[in-house]
N, C-alpha and C positions, 0 to 999 in steps of 0.2 A: 563186269562183263567177262573179264577173263576167267573169273572163277566159274561162270556158267558154261564156258567152252571146255573147261577142264572136266567138269561133271558129265556134260554131253559126250566128250571124247571117251571117257571111261565106260559109259553105258552103250555105246554104238553096237557092240557085239552081244550084249546080254539082252535076253527076253525079259520084258516086265512081268513080274509076278503078280498074280491077283492078290489084293489085299485081304486080310482076314475080315475086314469090315464088310466088303462086297460079298463074301461068302456067307457071312452072317445074315445080311439083308436078303439073300436069296433064300436062305432056309427059312426065315420068318414069314415070307410071302404067304398070305392065306391061300388056301386051296380053292378050286372052283366051287365046290360043294359048300364050304363055309361061307364063300361070298354070295352065293345064291340064297342061303339060309339067312344071312344077314340082311340081304335085300327084302326078303319076305317079312322078317320081323319088323323092319322099318316101315314097310307098307301097312302092316297090321297096326302099328302104333299110330301112323297117320290116319288110318280109317277111323280110329277111336276118337280123333280130334273133331271129326266132321259133325256139324250140327244138322240133322236131317229135318226137313219140312215135315209138318203134319199132314195126314191123308186129306183133311179139309182144305188146307192151303194148296196142296197139289191139285185137287179137284177143281177148287176155285180158279186157280191159274190155267189149267188146262181148258176149262170152259171159255175162259176169257180169250185165249189164243184161238179156239175153234171159231168163236163169234167173229172175231177180227178177220180171220182168214176168209170166212164166208162173206162178209162185207166187202173186203177187197176184191175177192173173186167175181162178186155181182158187179161191183163198179167197173172192173177191167172188161167183163163181159158186155156191158152196156156201151162203153166207149168203143169196143171192138165192133158191136153192131152197128153203132152210128157211122163209124168209118167204113164199114163194108158197104152199107147203104149209099154213102157218099160216092164211093168208087164205082158202084153199080150204076148210079145216076150219071156219072161223069162218062162212063162206057157208052151209055145210051146216046148222050149228047154228042159225042164225038164220032 
């Protein structure tokens, strides 16, 4: 403990100098251009790993989604029509 106090007492007036390691680390930091280029290279590499679906599979899935959307739209439309008629009849009775 006393040794630390002696070291601290001797350094009170002195400014801490930047170490050579921190100066080297700053000089080795990649530039913005190189980081952007590296990002595009990694995106290109990842895009090559993707297994794309065939046109036939995409067409089949699109048709299936369209049919399901039409069926649900018709079902919701029928339920809406029933409820609107029910509300209309309630309005006449009241």
